C-alpha positions as CSV (number, residue, x, y, z in Angstrom):
1,M,-18.4,-11.8,-15.5
2,S,-18.7,-9.6,-17.7
3,A,-20.2,-6.9,-16.7
4,I,-22.2,-6.0,-13.0
5,D,-23.8,-2.9,-13.7
6,G,-24.5,-2.1,-17.2
7,L,-22.0,-0.8,-18.2
8,P,-19.7,-2.5,-21.5
9,P,-17.1,-5.7,-19.9
10,L,-13.3,-3.9,-19.8
11,R,-11.8,-4.6,-22.9
12,A,-14.5,-3.6,-24.9
13,V,-14.0,0.3,-22.8
14,I,-10.1,-0.5,-24.0
15,A,-11.2,-0.8,-27.5
16,A,-13.4,2.2,-27.6
17,H,-11.2,4.7,-25.6
18,E,-7.9,3.7,-26.7
19,L,-6.2,2.9,-23.7
20,S,-3.0,0.6,-24.2
21,A,-1.6,0.3,-21.1
22,K,1.5,2.7,-20.3
23,K,4.7,1.3,-19.0
24,A,6.2,4.5,-18.5
25,L,3.4,4.6,-16.1
26,G,2.8,1.6,-14.4
27,Q,0.1,0.8,-15.3
28,N,-0.8,-3.0,-16.5
29,F,-4.7,-3.9,-15.9
30,L,-6.7,-6.1,-14.8
31,L,-10.0,-7.3,-16.7
32,D,-11.9,-9.5,-14.6
33,L,-14.4,-8.1,-12.8
34,N,-14.7,-11.4,-11.0
35,L,-11.5,-10.3,-9.8
36,T,-11.9,-6.8,-9.2
37,A,-15.5,-7.4,-7.0
38,K,-13.1,-9.9,-5.4
39,I,-10.8,-7.7,-4.3
40,A,-13.0,-5.1,-3.4
41,R,-14.7,-7.7,-0.6
42,S,-11.7,-8.5,0.0
43,A,-11.2,-4.8,1.8
44,G,-14.5,-5.4,4.1
45,E,-17.9,-3.5,4.3
46,L,-18.0,-0.4,2.5
47,A,-21.7,0.9,2.5
48,G,-20.2,3.1,5.1
49,A,-16.7,4.4,3.8
50,D,-15.7,6.6,2.0
51,V,-13.0,4.8,-0.8
52,L,-9.7,6.0,-1.9
53,E,-8.6,4.5,-5.1
54,V,-5.3,5.6,-6.7
55,G,-4.7,4.5,-10.9
56,P,-8.0,3.3,-11.4
57,G,-7.5,3.3,-14.8
58,P,-10.5,2.5,-17.6
59,G,-12.1,1.6,-14.0
60,G,-12.1,-2.6,-13.8
61,L,-11.8,-2.0,-9.8
62,T,-14.0,1.0,-9.6
63,R,-16.7,-0.8,-11.1
64,G,-16.3,-3.7,-8.4
65,L,-15.8,-0.9,-5.0
66,L,-19.3,0.5,-6.2
67,A,-21.2,-2.3,-7.2
68,E,-19.9,-3.8,-3.8
69,G,-21.7,-0.7,-2.2
70,A,-19.0,2.4,-1.7
71,R,-20.9,5.1,0.0
72,R,-18.5,7.6,-2.4
73,V,-15.1,6.8,-4.2
74,L,-12.9,8.7,-5.6
75,A,-10.7,8.3,-7.8
76,V,-7.1,9.3,-9.1
77,E,-6.4,9.2,-11.8
78,K,-2.9,10.5,-13.1
79,D,-3.4,9.6,-17.3
80,A,-6.3,11.8,-18.3
81,R,-6.6,8.7,-21.8
82,C,-8.7,7.7,-18.8
83,L,-10.7,9.9,-17.7
84,P,-14.3,10.0,-20.3
85,A,-14.0,5.8,-19.2
86,L,-14.5,7.1,-15.8
87,A,-16.9,9.1,-16.6
88,E,-19.4,6.6,-18.1
89,I,-19.0,5.2,-14.5
90,A,-19.0,8.4,-12.9
91,A,-22.4,9.0,-15.3
92,A,-24.2,5.1,-14.5
93,Y,-22.9,5.8,-10.4
94,P,-24.2,9.0,-9.7
95,G,-23.3,11.3,-6.8
96,R,-21.5,8.3,-6.2
97,L,-17.9,8.5,-7.6
98,E,-15.4,11.5,-8.1
99,V,-12.6,11.5,-9.9
100,I,-9.0,13.3,-9.6
101,N,-6.8,14.3,-12.7
102,A,-3.9,13.8,-10.4
103,D,-0.5,12.4,-9.7
104,A,-1.4,11.0,-6.3
105,L,2.1,11.3,-4.9
106,R,1.5,15.1,-5.0
107,L,-2.6,15.7,-4.2
108,D,-4.3,15.8,-0.3
109,V,-6.8,12.9,-0.7
110,T,-8.1,14.3,3.1
111,A,-10.0,17.4,1.7
112,H,-12.3,15.2,-0.5
113,L,-13.3,12.1,1.8
114,C,-14.8,11.8,5.0
115,P,-14.8,9.2,7.4
116,P,-14.7,6.6,7.4
117,I,-11.7,6.0,5.1
118,K,-10.4,2.8,2.9
119,V,-7.7,2.9,0.6
120,V,-8.0,0.2,-1.9
121,A,-6.6,-0.1,-5.3
122,N,-3.6,-1.4,-7.8
123,L,-1.6,1.2,-7.6
124,P,0.9,1.9,-10.2
125,Y,3.7,-0.5,-10.2
126,N,6.4,2.6,-10.4
127,V,5.0,4.2,-6.7
128,G,3.0,2.1,-5.3
129,T,5.7,1.4,-2.3
130,E,6.1,5.3,-2.1
131,L,2.4,5.4,-1.6
132,L,2.5,2.6,0.7
133,V,5.7,4.3,3.2
134,R,4.3,7.6,3.3
135,W,0.3,6.7,4.9
136,L,2.4,3.8,6.8
137,T,4.2,7.0,8.1
138,P,2.5,10.2,8.3
139,A,2.7,13.4,11.2
140,H,0.5,12.1,13.6
141,W,-0.9,8.3,14.1
142,P,-3.6,7.2,14.2
143,P,-4.1,8.1,10.4
144,F,-6.7,9.1,8.0
145,W,-7.2,5.7,6.5
146,E,-9.0,2.9,8.5
147,S,-7.6,0.4,6.0
148,L,-4.9,-0.3,3.3
149,T,-5.8,-2.7,0.4
150,L,-3.2,-2.8,-1.9
151,M,-2.1,-4.5,-5.0
152,F,1.7,-5.2,-5.3
153,Q,4.4,-7.7,-7.1
154,R,4.5,-10.4,-5.8
155,E,7.8,-9.7,-3.7
156,V,6.8,-6.9,-2.4
157,A,3.5,-7.7,-0.9
158,E,6.5,-10.3,0.9
159,R,8.1,-8.1,2.5
160,I,5.4,-6.0,3.8
161,V,4.6,-9.6,5.8
162,A,8.1,-10.8,6.5
163,L,8.6,-11.8,10.3
164,P,12.0,-11.7,11.6
165,G,14.9,-13.9,10.1
166,S,13.2,-14.6,6.2
167,K,15.3,-13.0,4.2
168,A,12.4,-10.9,2.6
169,Y,12.5,-9.2,5.9
170,G,13.2,-6.0,6.3
171,R,12.3,-2.1,6.2
172,L,9.2,-2.5,5.0
173,A,7.9,-4.9,7.1
174,V,9.0,-3.1,10.9
175,L,7.3,-0.1,8.8
176,A,3.8,-2.0,8.9
177,Q,3.6,-4.7,11.4
178,W,4.4,-1.8,13.8
179,R,1.4,0.6,13.5
180,S,-0.6,-2.3,11.2
181,D,-1.7,-5.6,11.0
182,A,-0.5,-6.7,7.8
183,K,-1.7,-10.1,5.6
184,I,-2.3,-11.8,2.0
185,V,-5.8,-11.6,1.2
186,M,-5.0,-12.7,-2.7
187,R,-2.0,-13.6,-5.0
188,L,-2.6,-13.4,-9.1
189,P,-0.8,-14.5,-11.6
190,P,0.7,-12.8,-14.2
191,E,-2.1,-13.9,-17.0
192,A,-4.8,-11.4,-15.1
193,F,-3.3,-8.9,-16.1
194,T,-3.3,-7.2,-20.2
195,P,-0.4,-6.4,-20.4
196,P,0.7,-9.4,-18.0
197,P,3.4,-8.4,-15.8
198,K,6.6,-10.6,-16.3
199,V,5.9,-11.3,-12.2
200,A,2.7,-12.5,-10.1
201,S,0.7,-10.2,-8.0
202,A,-0.8,-10.5,-4.5
203,V,-2.4,-7.9,-2.5
204,V,-1.6,-7.3,1.4
205,H,-4.6,-5.7,3.8
206,L,-3.2,-3.3,6.5
207,T,-5.4,-2.2,9.3
208,A,-4.0,0.4,11.4
209,L,-3.9,-0.4,15.0
210,P,-5.3,2.8,17.4
211,A,-1.1,3.1,18.8
212,P,1.9,1.9,18.0
213,R,2.6,-2.1,19.3
214,Y,5.5,-0.1,20.9
215,P,6.3,3.5,22.1
216,A,9.1,4.7,19.8
217,D,9.6,8.3,18.3
218,P,8.4,7.3,14.7
219,E,11.6,9.6,13.0
220,V,13.8,8.2,15.3
221,L,12.4,4.4,14.4
222,E,12.8,5.6,10.8
223,R,16.7,6.6,10.9
224,V,17.4,3.5,13.0
225,V,16.1,1.0,10.3
226,A,16.8,2.8,7.1
227,A,20.7,2.3,8.5
228,A,20.2,-1.6,9.7
229,F,19.1,-2.9,6.4
230,G,21.0,-0.2,5.3
231,Q,24.1,-2.7,5.0
232,R,21.8,-5.7,7.1
233,R,25.2,-7.5,5.7
234,K,27.0,-5.8,8.6
235,M,26.5,-6.3,13.0
236,L,24.6,-3.8,13.9
237,R,27.9,-2.6,16.3
238,A,29.0,-1.6,12.4
239,S,25.8,-0.6,9.9
240,L,24.3,1.7,13.0
241,K,27.6,3.1,14.2
242,G,26.8,6.9,12.8
243,L,24.2,6.6,15.1
244,S,25.9,7.4,18.2
245,P,29.4,7.0,19.4
246,E,28.0,4.5,21.9
247,I,25.8,2.3,20.4
248,E,27.3,-0.9,21.4
249,G,26.2,-0.1,24.5
250,L,23.1,1.3,23.1
251,L,22.2,-2.2,21.7
252,E,22.9,-4.0,24.8
253,A,21.0,-1.9,26.6
254,A,18.4,-2.6,24.4
255,G,19.0,-6.3,24.7
256,I,20.6,-6.4,21.6
257,A,22.9,-8.5,20.3
258,P,25.9,-6.3,19.3
259,T,26.6,-8.7,16.5
260,D,23.4,-9.2,15.5
261,R,21.9,-8.6,11.9
262,A,19.3,-6.7,11.1
263,E,17.2,-9.6,9.8
264,Q,17.9,-10.8,13.1
265,I,16.0,-8.5,15.6
266,S,12.4,-8.2,16.1
267,I,10.3,-5.1,15.6
268,A,9.8,-4.8,19.6
269,Q,14.0,-4.7,19.7
270,F,14.3,-1.8,16.8
271,C,11.7,0.0,19.0
272,A,13.9,-0.3,22.0
273,L,16.9,0.7,20.4
274,A,14.8,4.0,19.2
275,R,13.7,5.0,22.8
276,M,17.5,4.6,23.8
277,L,18.9,6.7,20.9
278,A,15.9,9.1,21.5
279,G,17.3,9.5,26.1
């Protein structure tokens, strides 16, 4: 599909605006509008929602979101070279696309969006995980977003959906699955991108839960999980000893063997231990 909206194909847009991808910005452009439309559809019904997109680049996914009926798209782009191409999309969809030239890590997007809000993005590789952790750990829950549909390196995507007992299970899995339902909805090979990255990619869809799965203080849980997986090869009685001088007793009270290792512990058990520490 070369066009979905009467605008030029993405390769022509990139050539016209001389938009070579910058490695320093974590850019890998997805040029196939069939794929960008498929990613947009994997976010669910868009017609009644505002959509936040981070790192739109030349606007392939932006066009997919608008063509799939997003009520409004807020595109946050750090690279000023992309602004003229995005302005052409805004002109084709009057009143439905707002582009902000800013660093998404420093911008309060909530002032520009109206609920319900969905986040859909082919995230720049160099900030993707940090943005995800921020969206999963707001001061108050439920968050500003209803769902996140995000492209990551496949390894990161698999860490988000990993289950206890697997090598990929870690801090990201606990943070994501404690407060959301997470699943991989698409896998993409390197050759789908320009330039092709060295790794495969995947799209993860996360739906915010009304409340966390298990009660726990978020800050305490974060400290427990960070300490446990920071030394994941050690037994928990060793990796968590800095949290309390009575850690062995607290582990046993939470139903955890002190000789277990982090990857063996379920989210429910981590939350139980966080409650013991908080209490």
